[in-house]
N, CA and C atoms as a LAMMPS dump frame, in Angstrom:
ITEM: TIMESTEP
0
ITEM: NUMBER OF ATOMS
627
ITEM: BOX BOUNDS ff ff ff
-5.0000000000000000e+02 5.0000000000000000e+02
-5.0000000000000000e+02 5.0000000000000000e+02
-5.0000000000000000e+02 5.0000000000000000e+02
ITEM: ATOMS id mol type element x y z
1 1 1 N -114.524 48.209 -388.164
2 1 2 C -115.279 49.184 -389.101
3 1 3 C -114.36 50.037 -389.993
4 2 1 N -114.344 50.333 -390.926
5 2 2 C -114.025 50.994 -392.049
6 2 3 C -114.604 52.545 -391.649
7 3 1 N -114.254 53.546 -391.216
8 3 2 C -114.996 54.906 -391.398
9 3 3 C -114.193 55.826 -392.388
10 4 1 N -114.819 56.474 -393.302
11 4 2 C -114.267 57.511 -394.603
12 4 3 C -114.836 58.502 -393.82
13 5 1 N -114.212 59.523 -393.795
14 5 2 C -114.484 60.94 -393.69
15 5 3 C -114.675 61.523 -394.961
16 6 1 N -115.596 62.558 -394.744
17 6 2 C -116.394 63.402 -395.959
18 6 3 C -116.274 64.806 -395.396
19 7 1 N -115.575 65.582 -396.298
20 7 2 C -115.507 66.862 -395.985
21 7 3 C -115.651 67.914 -397.372
22 8 1 N -115.642 69.334 -396.763
23 8 2 C -115.513 70.484 -397.787
24 8 3 C -115.877 71.561 -397.377
25 9 1 N -115.36 72.483 -398.082
26 9 2 C -115.679 73.917 -397.5
27 9 3 C -117.192 74.329 -397.53
28 10 1 N -117.63 75.548 -397.065
29 10 2 C -118.934 75.746 -397.132
30 10 3 C -119.298 76.033 -398.677
31 11 1 N -120.466 75.557 -398.758
32 11 2 C -121.24 75.481 -400.14
33 11 3 C -120.377 74.432 -401.066
34 12 1 N -119.654 73.804 -400.924
35 12 2 C -118.99 72.964 -401.797
36 12 3 C -119.923 71.772 -402.206
37 13 1 N -121.023 71.445 -401.353
38 13 2 C -122.116 70.365 -402.117
39 13 3 C -121.495 68.94 -401.329
40 14 1 N -120.849 69.16 -400.152
41 14 2 C -120.738 67.888 -399.156
42 14 3 C -122.075 67.267 -398.73
43 15 1 N -122.867 67.932 -398.695
44 15 2 C -124.049 67.552 -398.053
45 15 3 C -125.148 66.714 -399.249
46 16 1 N -124.781 67.171 -400.373
47 16 2 C -125.425 66.533 -401.157
48 16 3 C -124.727 65.369 -401.726
49 17 1 N -123.468 65.324 -401.723
50 17 2 C -122.55 64.153 -401.787
51 17 3 C -122.94 62.791 -400.994
52 18 1 N -122.977 63.368 -399.838
53 18 2 C -123.429 62.495 -398.44
54 18 3 C -124.911 61.866 -398.771
55 19 1 N -125.749 62.574 -399.444
56 19 2 C -127.131 61.992 -399.697
57 19 3 C -126.702 60.904 -400.996
58 20 1 N -125.96 61.248 -401.872
59 20 2 C -125.817 60.13 -402.821
60 20 3 C -125.292 59.212 -402.353
61 21 1 N -124.387 59.072 -401.671
62 21 2 C -123.778 57.559 -400.781
63 21 3 C -125.059 57.195 -400.101
64 22 1 N -125.678 57.543 -399.281
65 22 2 C -126.634 57.222 -398.766
66 22 3 C -127.386 56.49 -399.539
67 23 1 N -128.021 57.241 -400.71
68 23 2 C -128.779 56.034 -401.895
69 23 3 C -128.232 55.153 -402.245
70 24 1 N -127.048 55.033 -402.293
71 24 2 C -126.133 53.992 -402.238
72 24 3 C -126.202 52.667 -401.201
73 25 1 N -127.012 52.997 -400.133
74 25 2 C -126.833 52.176 -399.022
75 25 3 C -125.876 52.114 -397.954
76 26 1 N -125.416 53.581 -398.225
77 26 2 C -123.991 53.659 -397.255
78 26 3 C -124.179 54.442 -396.093
79 27 1 N -124.4 53.772 -394.939
80 27 2 C -124.384 54.655 -393.562
81 27 3 C -123.83 55.889 -393.556
82 28 1 N -124.379 57.222 -393.202
83 28 2 C -123.649 58.168 -392.986
84 28 3 C -124.024 59.013 -391.712
85 29 1 N -123.084 59.439 -391.03
86 29 2 C -123.247 60.258 -389.706
87 29 3 C -122.986 61.64 -390.377
88 30 1 N -123.706 62.478 -389.607
89 30 2 C -123.453 63.932 -389.938
90 30 3 C -123.111 64.84 -388.585
91 31 1 N -122.036 65.426 -388.401
92 31 2 C -121.302 65.902 -387.137
93 31 3 C -122.036 67.057 -387.125
94 32 1 N -122.714 67.614 -388.042
95 32 2 C -123.776 69.093 -387.661
96 32 3 C -125.095 68.471 -387.007
97 33 1 N -125.48 67.405 -387.201
98 33 2 C -126.589 66.875 -386.53
99 33 3 C -126.358 66.507 -385.04
100 34 1 N -125.112 66.026 -384.911
101 34 2 C -124.666 65.391 -383.679
102 34 3 C -124.443 66.732 -382.651
103 35 1 N -123.995 67.312 -383.325
104 35 2 C -123.987 69.062 -382.39
105 35 3 C -125.035 69.495 -382.141
106 36 1 N -126.197 69.525 -383.088
107 36 2 C -127.295 70.26 -382.686
108 36 3 C -128.058 69.02 -381.559
109 37 1 N -127.944 67.721 -381.718
110 37 2 C -128.418 67.097 -380.498
111 37 3 C -127.6 67.522 -379.174
112 38 1 N -126.43 67.881 -379.296
113 38 2 C -125.752 68.082 -378.064
114 38 3 C -126.156 69.147 -377.359
115 39 1 N -126.872 70.163 -378.287
116 39 2 C -127.187 71.432 -377.596
117 39 3 C -128.967 71.556 -377.765
118 40 1 N -129.396 70.467 -377.775
119 40 2 C -130.813 70.617 -377.99
120 40 3 C -131.691 70.989 -376.646
121 41 1 N -132.893 71.701 -376.786
122 41 2 C -133.538 72.045 -375.757
123 41 3 C -133.556 70.865 -374.448
124 42 1 N -133.522 71.569 -373.287
125 42 2 C -133.668 70.299 -372.275
126 42 3 C -132.265 69.869 -371.89
127 43 1 N -131.229 69.864 -372.701
128 43 2 C -129.997 69.025 -372.407
129 43 3 C -128.93 69.883 -371.648
130 44 1 N -127.946 69.266 -370.682
131 44 2 C -126.775 69.631 -370.145
132 44 3 C -126.287 70.546 -370.808
133 45 1 N -125.763 70.27 -372.248
134 45 2 C -125.066 71.286 -373.417
135 45 3 C -125.816 72.538 -373.66
136 46 1 N -126.986 72.308 -373.797
137 46 2 C -127.627 73.735 -373.943
138 46 3 C -127.426 74.436 -372.252
139 47 1 N -127.909 74.195 -371.488
140 47 2 C -127.49 74.688 -370.008
141 47 3 C -126.191 75.456 -369.679
142 48 1 N -124.966 74.64 -370.46
143 48 2 C -123.714 75.235 -370.272
144 48 3 C -123.656 76.353 -371.306
145 49 1 N -124.136 76.129 -372.277
146 49 2 C -123.975 77.452 -373.287
147 49 3 C -124.699 78.832 -372.648
148 50 1 N -125.918 78.363 -372.239
149 50 2 C -126.797 79.656 -371.633
150 50 3 C -125.575 79.989 -370.435
151 51 1 N -125.019 79.422 -369.857
152 51 2 C -124.396 79.876 -368.87
153 51 3 C -123.147 80.918 -369.145
154 52 1 N -122.444 80.401 -370.536
155 52 2 C -121.423 81.455 -370.787
156 52 3 C -122.433 82.403 -371.684
157 53 1 N -123.12 82.378 -372.542
158 53 2 C -123.728 83.192 -373.704
159 53 3 C -125.142 84.208 -373.195
160 54 1 N -125.716 83.413 -372.193
161 54 2 C -127.049 83.85 -371.604
162 54 3 C -128.188 83.473 -372.488
163 55 1 N -129.266 84.055 -372.21
164 55 2 C -130.737 83.781 -373.016
165 55 3 C -130.524 84.546 -374.434
166 56 1 N -129.606 85.39 -374.409
167 56 2 C -129.739 86.325 -375.874
168 56 3 C -129.448 85.343 -376.824
169 57 1 N -129.165 84.291 -376.597
170 57 2 C -128.889 83.309 -377.98
171 57 3 C -130.019 82.12 -377.955
172 58 1 N -131.232 82.444 -377.498
173 58 2 C -132.387 81.793 -377.652
174 58 3 C -133.438 82.174 -378.824
175 59 1 N -133.776 81.538 -379.381
176 59 2 C -135.017 81.928 -380.33
177 59 3 C -136.399 82.356 -379.344
178 60 1 N -137.323 82.35 -380.248
179 60 2 C -138.75 82.848 -379.419
180 60 3 C -139.383 81.393 -379.267
181 61 1 N -138.645 80.351 -379.601
182 61 2 C -139.122 79.263 -379.184
183 61 3 C -138.561 77.976 -378.158
184 62 1 N -137.469 78.886 -377.557
185 62 2 C -136.618 78.468 -376.399
186 62 3 C -135.191 77.623 -377.196
187 63 1 N -135.496 77.597 -378.141
188 63 2 C -134.172 76.843 -379.073
189 63 3 C -132.926 77.633 -379.178
190 64 1 N -131.705 77.107 -379.421
191 64 2 C -130.319 77.998 -379.638
192 64 3 C -130.813 78.238 -381.119
193 65 1 N -130.365 79.883 -381.322
194 65 2 C -130.633 80.48 -382.519
195 65 3 C -129.049 80.617 -382.963
196 66 1 N -129.036 79.585 -383.604
197 66 2 C -127.367 79.015 -384.162
198 66 3 C -126.999 80.355 -384.974
199 67 1 N -127.729 81.181 -385.597
200 67 2 C -127.002 82.184 -386.273
201 67 3 C -126.424 83.412 -385.744
202 68 1 N -127.339 83.332 -384.258
203 68 2 C -127.101 84.495 -383.71
204 68 3 C -125.78 84.108 -382.916
205 69 1 N -125.671 82.888 -382.448
206 69 2 C -124.713 82.527 -381.912
207 69 3 C -123.332 82.445 -382.597
208 70 1 N -123.222 82.248 -384.191
209 70 2 C -122.381 82.142 -384.68
210 70 3 C -121.955 83.805 -385.042
211 71 1 N -122.678 84.672 -385.192
212 71 2 C -122.414 86.206 -384.938
213 71 3 C -121.567 86.575 -384.05
214 72 1 N -121.907 86.041 -382.749
215 72 2 C -121.361 86.196 -381.485
216 72 3 C -119.739 85.688 -381.314
217 73 1 N -119.535 84.541 -381.941
218 73 2 C -118.274 84.079 -381.904
219 73 3 C -117.496 84.536 -382.959
220 74 1 N -117.964 84.822 -384.019
221 74 2 C -117.32 85.103 -385.401
222 74 3 C -115.876 85.444 -385.38
223 75 1 N -115.926 86.943 -384.281
224 75 2 C -114.687 87.439 -384.297
225 75 3 C -114.232 87.443 -382.828
226 76 1 N -114.563 86.634 -382.134
227 76 2 C -114.089 86.357 -380.941
228 76 3 C -113.737 84.92 -380.565
229 77 1 N -112.51 84.849 -380.823
230 77 2 C -111.581 83.533 -380.677
231 77 3 C -111.969 82.77 -379.028
232 78 1 N -111.949 83.663 -378.11
233 78 2 C -111.985 82.977 -376.91
234 78 3 C -113.494 82.587 -376.708
235 79 1 N -114.458 83.327 -377.016
236 79 2 C -115.957 82.861 -376.839
237 79 3 C -115.987 81.512 -377.812
238 80 1 N -115.3 81.408 -379.137
239 80 2 C -115.736 80.399 -379.738
240 80 3 C -114.842 78.89 -379.409
241 81 1 N -113.572 78.995 -378.724
242 81 2 C -113.033 78.04 -377.959
243 81 3 C -113.904 77.519 -376.669
244 82 1 N -114.804 78.365 -375.928
245 82 2 C -115.285 78.095 -374.985
246 82 3 C -116.749 77.245 -375.289
247 83 1 N -117.213 77.589 -376.602
248 83 2 C -118.244 77.244 -377.033
249 83 3 C -117.974 75.719 -377.718
250 84 1 N -116.692 75.411 -378.3
251 84 2 C -116.038 74.295 -378.617
252 84 3 C -115.998 73.411 -377.309
253 85 1 N -115.6 74.044 -376.715
254 85 2 C -115.305 73.07 -375.194
255 85 3 C -116.528 72.378 -374.896
256 86 1 N -117.684 72.899 -375.047
257 86 2 C -118.819 72.674 -374.626
258 86 3 C -119.465 71.436 -375.669
259 87 1 N -119.417 71.708 -376.986
260 87 2 C -119.809 70.672 -378.024
261 87 3 C -119.046 69.664 -378.568
262 88 1 N -117.815 69.909 -378.704
263 88 2 C -117.095 69.024 -379.208
264 88 3 C -116.866 67.369 -378.368
265 89 1 N -116.651 67.743 -376.666
266 89 2 C -116.774 66.412 -376.314
267 89 3 C -117.925 65.879 -376.287
268 90 1 N -119.355 66.412 -376.357
269 90 2 C -120.658 65.6 -376.597
270 90 3 C -120.815 64.844 -377.949
271 91 1 N -120.16 65.903 -379.348
272 91 2 C -120.212 65.206 -380.51
273 91 3 C -119.272 63.984 -380.325
274 92 1 N -118.356 63.817 -379.771
275 92 2 C -117.371 62.658 -379.499
276 92 3 C -118.286 61.611 -379.28
277 93 1 N -118.715 61.906 -378.139
278 93 2 C -119.347 60.812 -377.298
279 93 3 C -120.482 60.148 -378.011
280 94 1 N -121.346 60.879 -378.799
281 94 2 C -122.407 60.537 -379.403
282 94 3 C -121.53 59.664 -380.933
283 95 1 N -120.634 60.256 -381.416
284 95 2 C -120.007 59.674 -382.688
285 95 3 C -119.419 58.145 -381.979
286 96 1 N -118.974 57.981 -381.124
287 96 2 C -118.599 56.784 -380.704
288 96 3 C -119.574 55.838 -380.302
289 97 1 N -120.753 56.214 -379.674
290 97 2 C -121.626 55.483 -379.466
291 97 3 C -122.432 55.136 -380.672
292 98 1 N -122.655 55.781 -381.589
293 98 2 C -123.485 55.372 -382.974
294 98 3 C -122.591 54.633 -383.992
295 99 1 N -121.283 54.81 -383.681
296 99 2 C -120.686 54.053 -384.332
297 99 3 C -120.221 52.521 -383.827
298 100 1 N -120.176 52.352 -382.591
299 100 2 C -120.099 51.237 -381.739
300 100 3 C -121.426 50.434 -382.303
301 101 1 N -122.792 51.274 -382.31
302 101 2 C -124.092 50.587 -382.549
303 101 3 C -124.208 50.084 -384.108
304 102 1 N -123.365 50.659 -385.066
305 102 2 C -123.46 50.173 -386.391
306 102 3 C -122.665 49.063 -386.535
307 103 1 N -121.165 49.025 -385.56
308 103 2 C -120.341 47.879 -385.953
309 103 3 C -120.991 46.84 -385.126
310 104 1 N -121.735 46.892 -384.188
311 104 2 C -122.325 45.49 -383.472
312 104 3 C -123.573 45.142 -383.943
313 105 1 N -124.125 46.121 -385.219
314 105 2 C -124.997 45.427 -386.313
315 105 3 C -124.445 44.968 -387.426
316 106 1 N -123.452 44.803 -387.33
317 106 2 C -122.55 44.402 -388.618
318 106 3 C -122.026 44.879 -389.951
319 107 1 N -122.486 46.354 -389.601
320 107 2 C -121.715 47.454 -390.647
321 107 3 C -120.418 47.039 -390.605
322 108 1 N -119.961 47.463 -391.681
323 108 2 C -118.435 47.195 -392.23
324 108 3 C -117.769 48.166 -392.392
325 109 1 N -118.652 49.093 -392.908
326 109 2 C -117.826 50.65 -393.292
327 109 3 C -119.222 51.604 -393.395
328 110 1 N -118.706 52.798 -393.269
329 110 2 C -119.529 54.286 -393.077
330 110 3 C -118.898 55.151 -393.513
331 111 1 N -119.826 56.262 -393.552
332 111 2 C -119.121 57.6 -393.623
333 111 3 C -119.448 58.547 -392.534
334 112 1 N -118.575 59.439 -392.375
335 112 2 C -118.729 60.721 -391.394
336 112 3 C -118.604 62.023 -391.733
337 113 1 N -119.917 62.432 -391.989
338 113 2 C -119.374 63.899 -392.63
339 113 3 C -119.172 64.995 -391.529
340 114 1 N -118.163 65.757 -391.617
341 114 2 C -117.578 66.411 -390.938
342 114 3 C -117.11 67.95 -391.903
343 115 1 N -117.56 69.168 -391.617
344 115 2 C -117.49 70.121 -392.3
345 115 3 C -115.906 70.792 -391.692
346 116 1 N -115.687 70.771 -390.738
347 116 2 C -114.108 71.273 -390.344
348 116 3 C -113.454 69.906 -389.683
349 117 1 N -113.215 69.033 -390.589
350 117 2 C -112.497 67.78 -390.227
351 117 3 C -110.915 67.933 -390.23
352 118 1 N -110.824 68.816 -391.371
353 118 2 C -109.318 69.143 -391.319
354 118 3 C -108.676 70.143 -390.47
355 119 1 N -109.596 71.178 -390.123
356 119 2 C -109.398 72.105 -389.26
357 119 3 C -109.293 71.496 -387.826
358 120 1 N -110.068 70.483 -387.309
359 120 2 C -110.322 69.725 -386.199
360 120 3 C -108.869 68.71 -386.054
361 121 1 N -108.043 68.57 -386.959
362 121 2 C -107.153 67.589 -387.119
363 121 3 C -107.794 66.241 -386.851
364 122 1 N -108.844 65.823 -387.353
365 122 2 C -109.412 64.617 -387.145
366 122 3 C -108.923 63.469 -388.119
367 123 1 N -108.082 63.736 -388.881
368 123 2 C -107.381 62.742 -390.14
369 123 3 C -107.131 61.324 -389.565
370 124 1 N -106.295 61.523 -388.494
371 124 2 C -106.381 59.951 -387.945
372 124 3 C -107.181 58.847 -387.648
373 125 1 N -108.228 59.418 -387.647
374 125 2 C -109.65 58.342 -386.86
375 125 3 C -110.065 57.654 -388.001
376 126 1 N -109.778 58.054 -389.474
377 126 2 C -110.527 57.769 -390.644
378 126 3 C -109.469 56.689 -391.547
379 127 1 N -110.24 55.775 -392.01
380 127 2 C -109.697 54.805 -393.004
381 127 3 C -108.837 55.565 -394.15
382 128 1 N -110.201 56.438 -394.629
383 128 2 C -109.601 57.496 -395.705
384 128 3 C -110.348 58.909 -395.92
385 129 1 N -110.147 59.886 -396.311
386 129 2 C -110.904 61.094 -396.487
387 129 3 C -111.142 61.808 -397.622
388 130 1 N -112.354 61.825 -397.865
389 130 2 C -113.059 62.12 -399.326
390 130 3 C -113.09 63.816 -399.027
391 131 1 N -112.68 64.653 -399.873
392 131 2 C -112.798 65.879 -400.037
393 131 3 C -113.657 66.38 -401.248
394 132 1 N -114.683 67.282 -401.192
395 132 2 C -115.642 67.822 -402.161
396 132 3 C -115.229 69.314 -402.308
397 133 1 N -114.821 69.619 -403.493
398 133 2 C -114.329 70.786 -404.062
399 133 3 C -115.187 71.169 -405.169
400 134 1 N -115.215 72.773 -404.9
401 134 2 C -116.339 73.279 -406.214
402 134 3 C -115.949 74.503 -406.146
403 135 1 N -115.864 75.454 -407.612
404 135 2 C -115.001 76.677 -407.521
405 135 3 C -115.916 77.87 -406.651
406 136 1 N -114.94 78.798 -406.059
407 136 2 C -115.029 79.417 -405.188
408 136 3 C -116.674 80.642 -405.573
409 137 1 N -116.79 80.638 -406.913
410 137 2 C -117.937 81.835 -406.922
411 137 3 C -119.172 80.946 -407.172
412 138 1 N -119.092 79.536 -407.261
413 138 2 C -120.273 78.589 -407.179
414 138 3 C -120.883 78.715 -405.673
415 139 1 N -119.717 78.467 -404.783
416 139 2 C -119.862 78.537 -403.618
417 139 3 C -120.359 79.381 -402.761
418 140 1 N -119.87 80.55 -403.269
419 140 2 C -120.529 81.772 -402.802
420 140 3 C -121.764 81.921 -403.08
421 141 1 N -122.413 81.931 -404.326
422 141 2 C -123.765 81.876 -405.1
423 141 3 C -124.71 80.846 -404.193
424 142 1 N -124.508 79.625 -404.171
425 142 2 C -125.069 78.633 -403.129
426 142 3 C -125.178 79.152 -401.893
427 143 1 N -124.361 79.543 -401.142
428 143 2 C -124.479 80.06 -399.521
429 143 3 C -125.493 81.147 -399.339
430 144 1 N -124.836 81.901 -400.413
431 144 2 C -125.823 83.347 -400.429
432 144 3 C -127.202 83.504 -400.566
433 145 1 N -127.534 82.161 -401.456
434 145 2 C -129.335 82.153 -401.538
435 145 3 C -129.472 81.182 -400.631
436 146 1 N -128.909 80.135 -399.957
437 146 2 C -129.519 79.398 -399.103
438 146 3 C -129.591 80.118 -397.741
439 147 1 N -128.754 80.8 -397.478
440 147 2 C -128.688 81.736 -396.215
441 147 3 C -129.549 82.977 -396.459
442 148 1 N -129.396 83.632 -397.466
443 148 2 C -130.014 84.857 -397.329
444 148 3 C -128.792 85.702 -396.762
445 149 1 N -127.637 85.783 -397.098
446 149 2 C -126.632 86.572 -396.614
447 149 3 C -125.898 87.199 -397.698
448 150 1 N -124.988 88.1 -397.819
449 150 2 C -124.324 88.837 -398.587
450 150 3 C -123.045 87.692 -399.408
451 151 1 N -122.637 88.08 -400.274
452 151 2 C -121.479 87.303 -400.85
453 151 3 C -120.297 87.748 -399.827
454 152 1 N -120.247 88.85 -399.554
455 152 2 C -119.151 89.252 -398.866
456 152 3 C -119.159 88.267 -397.351
457 153 1 N -120.196 88.183 -396.871
458 153 2 C -120.5 87.491 -395.353
459 153 3 C -119.92 85.888 -395.963
460 154 1 N -120.179 85.572 -396.821
461 154 2 C -120.2 83.958 -397.377
462 154 3 C -118.68 84.118 -397.418
463 155 1 N -117.867 84.997 -398.047
464 155 2 C -116.323 85.064 -398.22
465 155 3 C -115.731 85.156 -397.018
466 156 1 N -116.444 86.037 -395.782
467 156 2 C -115.825 85.88 -394.541
468 156 3 C -115.879 84.693 -394.031
469 157 1 N -116.836 83.886 -394.334
470 157 2 C -117.01 82.306 -393.618
471 157 3 C -116.003 81.507 -394.08
472 158 1 N -115.915 81.742 -395.232
473 158 2 C -114.692 80.891 -395.937
474 158 3 C -113.709 81.144 -395.747
475 159 1 N -112.984 82.354 -395.137
476 159 2 C -111.798 82.77 -395.051
477 159 3 C -111.527 81.901 -393.306
478 160 1 N -112.666 81.374 -392.868
479 160 2 C -112.394 80.835 -391.342
480 160 3 C -111.905 79.694 -391.623
481 161 1 N -112.052 79.11 -392.969
482 161 2 C -112.019 77.654 -392.953
483 161 3 C -110.552 77.406 -393.698
484 162 1 N -109.354 76.324 -393.707
485 162 2 C -108.624 76.251 -394.417
486 162 3 C -108.8 76.467 -396.124
487 163 1 N -107.841 76.739 -396.694
488 163 2 C -108.139 76.941 -398.16
489 163 3 C -107.883 75.489 -398.946
490 164 1 N -108.72 75.374 -400.106
491 164 2 C -108.545 74.045 -400.687
492 164 3 C -107.485 73.349 -400.872
493 165 1 N -106.502 74.233 -401.486
494 165 2 C -105.273 73.66 -401.77
495 165 3 C -104.424 73.223 -400.447
496 166 1 N -104.763 73.494 -399.378
497 166 2 C -104.327 72.656 -398.128
498 166 3 C -104.992 71.527 -397.808
499 167 1 N -106.198 71.755 -398.084
500 167 2 C -107.078 70.429 -397.765
501 167 3 C -106.893 69.207 -398.729
502 168 1 N -106.588 69.57 -400.01
503 168 2 C -106.349 68.661 -401.288
504 168 3 C -105.259 67.794 -401.004
505 169 1 N -104.258 68.502 -400.222
506 169 2 C -102.928 67.775 -399.781
507 169 3 C -103.026 66.902 -398.817
508 170 1 N -104.306 66.966 -398.292
509 170 2 C -104.282 65.915 -397.165
510 170 3 C -105.235 64.882 -397.061
511 171 1 N -106.031 65.056 -398.31
512 171 2 C -107.582 64.189 -398.653
513 171 3 C -106.961 63.311 -399.309
514 172 1 N -107.55 62.043 -399.15
515 172 2 C -106.982 60.793 -399.999
516 172 3 C -107.92 60.823 -401.256
517 173 1 N -108.903 61.19 -401.478
518 173 2 C -109.868 61.175 -402.571
519 173 3 C -110.368 62.763 -402.855
520 174 1 N -110.321 62.928 -404.087
521 174 2 C -111.075 64.664 -404.033
522 174 3 C -112.227 64.2 -405.129
523 175 1 N -113.622 64.802 -404.554
524 175 2 C -114.873 64.955 -405.654
525 175 3 C -114.961 66.155 -406.278
526 176 1 N -114.771 66.434 -407.267
527 176 2 C -115.065 67.572 -408.076
528 176 3 C -116.517 67.861 -408.506
529 177 1 N -116.891 69.133 -407.611
530 177 2 C -118.195 69.238 -407.959
531 177 3 C -118.384 70.649 -408.847
532 178 1 N -117.746 70.521 -410.16
533 178 2 C -117.81 71.698 -410.962
534 178 3 C -118.507 71.347 -412.21
535 179 1 N -119.411 70.177 -412.614
536 179 2 C -120.033 69.948 -413.931
537 179 3 C -121.655 69.789 -413.519
538 180 1 N -122.295 70.148 -412.534
539 180 2 C -123.579 69.794 -412.275
540 180 3 C -123.72 68.501 -411.637
541 181 1 N -125.209 68.612 -411.321
542 181 2 C -125.773 67.24 -410.584
543 181 3 C -125.381 65.868 -410.99
544 182 1 N -125.646 65.643 -412.445
545 182 2 C -125.422 64.492 -413.295
546 182 3 C -124.135 64.145 -413.038
547 183 1 N -123.03 65.143 -413.352
548 183 2 C -121.742 64.409 -413.221
549 183 3 C -121.262 64.543 -411.782
550 184 1 N -121.755 65.05 -410.844
551 184 2 C -121.486 64.602 -409.373
552 184 3 C -121.974 63.211 -409.129
553 185 1 N -123.415 62.935 -409.292
554 185 2 C -123.582 61.783 -408.985
555 185 3 C -123.053 60.797 -409.747
556 186 1 N -122.446 61.034 -411.021
557 186 2 C -121.764 59.854 -411.651
558 186 3 C -120.405 59.486 -411.079
559 187 1 N -119.789 60.662 -410.45
560 187 2 C -118.376 60.735 -409.792
561 187 3 C -118.6 59.975 -408.394
562 188 1 N -119.713 60.333 -407.809
563 188 2 C -120.105 59.454 -406.525
564 188 3 C -120.184 58.237 -406.775
565 189 1 N -120.783 57.945 -407.519
566 189 2 C -121.219 56.423 -407.604
567 189 3 C -120.117 55.676 -407.739
568 190 1 N -119.221 56.276 -408.687
569 190 2 C -118.364 55.382 -409.32
570 190 3 C -116.774 55.334 -407.937
571 191 1 N -117.292 56.161 -406.955
572 191 2 C -116.399 56.072 -405.99
573 191 3 C -116.961 54.94 -404.972
574 192 1 N -118.418 55.008 -404.751
575 192 2 C -119.084 54.243 -403.936
576 192 3 C -118.907 52.862 -404.233
577 193 1 N -118.819 52.485 -405.776
578 193 2 C -118.267 51.127 -406.034
579 193 3 C -116.787 50.916 -405.746
580 194 1 N -115.982 51.814 -406.178
581 194 2 C -114.576 51.689 -405.571
582 194 3 C -114.515 51.216 -403.898
583 195 1 N -114.898 52.087 -403.324
584 195 2 C -114.678 52.029 -401.785
585 195 3 C -115.719 50.905 -400.813
586 196 1 N -116.561 51.01 -401.509
587 196 2 C -117.672 50.147 -400.728
588 196 3 C -118.178 48.802 -401.607
589 197 1 N -118.106 48.986 -402.783
590 197 2 C -118.654 47.853 -403.786
591 197 3 C -120.185 47.708 -403.881
592 198 1 N -120.72 48.951 -403.734
593 198 2 C -122.097 49.068 -403.77
594 198 3 C -122.415 50.063 -405.121
595 199 1 N -123.564 49.759 -405.559
596 199 2 C -124.065 50.652 -406.8
597 199 3 C -125.592 50.345 -406.421
598 200 1 N -126.396 51.614 -406.965
599 200 2 C -127.566 51.571 -406.619
600 200 3 C -128.466 52.527 -407.538
601 201 1 N -129.365 51.879 -408.13
602 201 2 C -130.51 53.139 -409.011
603 201 3 C -130.904 54.108 -408.49
604 202 1 N -131.081 53.924 -406.894
605 202 2 C -131.606 54.972 -406.47
606 202 3 C -130.746 56.243 -406.183
607 203 1 N -129.115 55.925 -406.671
608 203 2 C -128.397 56.941 -406.553
609 203 3 C -128.277 57.941 -407.778
610 204 1 N -129.153 57.379 -408.723
611 204 2 C -129.135 58.149 -410.048
612 204 3 C -130.428 59.06 -409.945
613 205 1 N -131.047 59.132 -409.171
614 205 2 C -132.422 60.073 -409.024
615 205 3 C -131.721 61.627 -408.371
616 206 1 N -132.502 62.518 -408.741
617 206 2 C -131.973 63.519 -408.26
618 206 3 C -131.669 64.009 -406.996
619 207 1 N -130.737 64.463 -406.291
620 207 2 C -130.223 64.685 -404.928
621 207 3 C -130.575 66.024 -404.551
622 208 1 N -130.633 66.171 -403.061
623 208 2 C -131.202 67.913 -402.651
624 208 3 C -129.689 68.544 -402.708
625 209 1 N -129.969 69.766 -402.919
626 209 2 C -128.559 70.738 -402.457
627 209 3 C -128.265 70.554 -401.311
């Protein structure tokens, strides 16, 4: 089975691109959702997180407070490594399980959306890699509005990821998100036709942000 990586910096619009691909009928796995499952309430993953970070990272419902946890590890590389050692192996297990199930069902090609694909050096596992790029000021605006944080906080997060210039050099395809949703949808549909041989009227409908 062909597996295409889809990535992009925070606020680039990669989730919107993934939804457009899905509207074309292409299966998409989301690394963030696999990571959430890995440390969901009642899992061994969450128990290991709590053993390291204590119950201070739980919300009122007993679920992991991801924003609180992100604040704790932001400037603590040791804590970040310990968290990744808990989550990443479990995400990889789920990825293998789900891609194997899709292959067994006869799926010939799929997309795996991974925010930190290049930062984790996952390049070798993919048939090709698609990178979504957007102007920095637009990325800052989107994330600040979405997460209710300051532009400075957004830029701090962005600086923890590789710059787009380095990502462009490693990507197979670059999807420019710089001209509105209609143009983005047009570009993604063209790539879906080129890589997967599919197009769908559903992909012409508005996609989520």
